[in-house]
N, C-alpha and C positions, 0 to 999 in steps of 0.2 A: 263710152265716148271714145271716138277715134282721135288720133294725134292731130289730124287736121282740124277737128272740131275744137280741140283744146287751144290750138294756135289761133283759130278765129276768135274764140272767146277771149283770149289774152289781148288780141289786137283791139277788139271791141271795148274791153275794159280800159285800155289805154286811151281810146277816143273819149270814153265817158269821163275819165279822170281829167283829160284836157278840157272838156266842156264845163265840168264843175269848176275847174280853175278859172275859166272865163267868167262864169257866173259869180264866183267869189270876187273877182276883180270889179265886176259891174255893181253887185249888190252889197258887197262887204260880207262880213261873217254873220249873216242873219241865220235864224233857226232853220229855215227851209234849206239853205245852202249847206249848213252843217249836217242836216239829215241826209241830203244827197251824197255828201262826201262820205258819211258813215256807211251808207248803202253800197257805194262803190267799194269801200274797204272790205265790207262783209262778203261781197261777191268775189273779190280777189282771194280772200281766205278760203272760200268754198272751192274756187277753181284750183287752188293749191292742194286742197284735200283730194280733189279728183285726180290730180297728177300723182299724188302719193298712192292712191288706189290702183292706178295703172301700173305702178312699179312693183306692187306687192301681189302675191298670188291670192286669188279670191277663195274665200271659204264658202263652199257650196252647201254645207250642211249646218243647221243650227246646232249649237252646243247642246249636249245631252244634259238634262237636269234630272236629278233624282227626286222623285215625288213620293210622298208618304200618303197612302190611301187610308182614309179615316172612314170606318163603317159606322153609319148612324142607324140604330135599330128602328123598326117600324112600331114597336110596342109603345104604349102611352108612358109618359113620364110619371114618376111618383108625385102625387098631389102635394106632398110635404115640401117639394122643391119650391112651390109657389106660395107658401105661407108667408104672410106679411109683404108680398110683392105688389107693387103698383104698376099699372100701365101708364106711361107718361102721357099726359094730356087727357086721360080718360077719368081721372079722379079716383082711381083705385078700385079695389074689389069691395071694400066695406063702406057702407053708408054711415057717414058720421053725422050725429045729431047734436 
């Protein structure tokens, strides 16, 4: 975002803030006006973050993350692992009478 875009955004936010103030004067502090005021405040916070991004150098590369590779064998599992195991929702392996 260029500096002229940021200046225009700030100017527009000022106009929005003024309009919301007029709505508050007309309708009072109803929920819809409160939400609009909150939205304008959030937009102002985001615009400030953009200004901060402009002043700091950009990081072009994602940070490197060390990853551990886990090898899963293709061989079948030992059937003893599944002794007394139940599949949720399927009623288990054993028929109960």
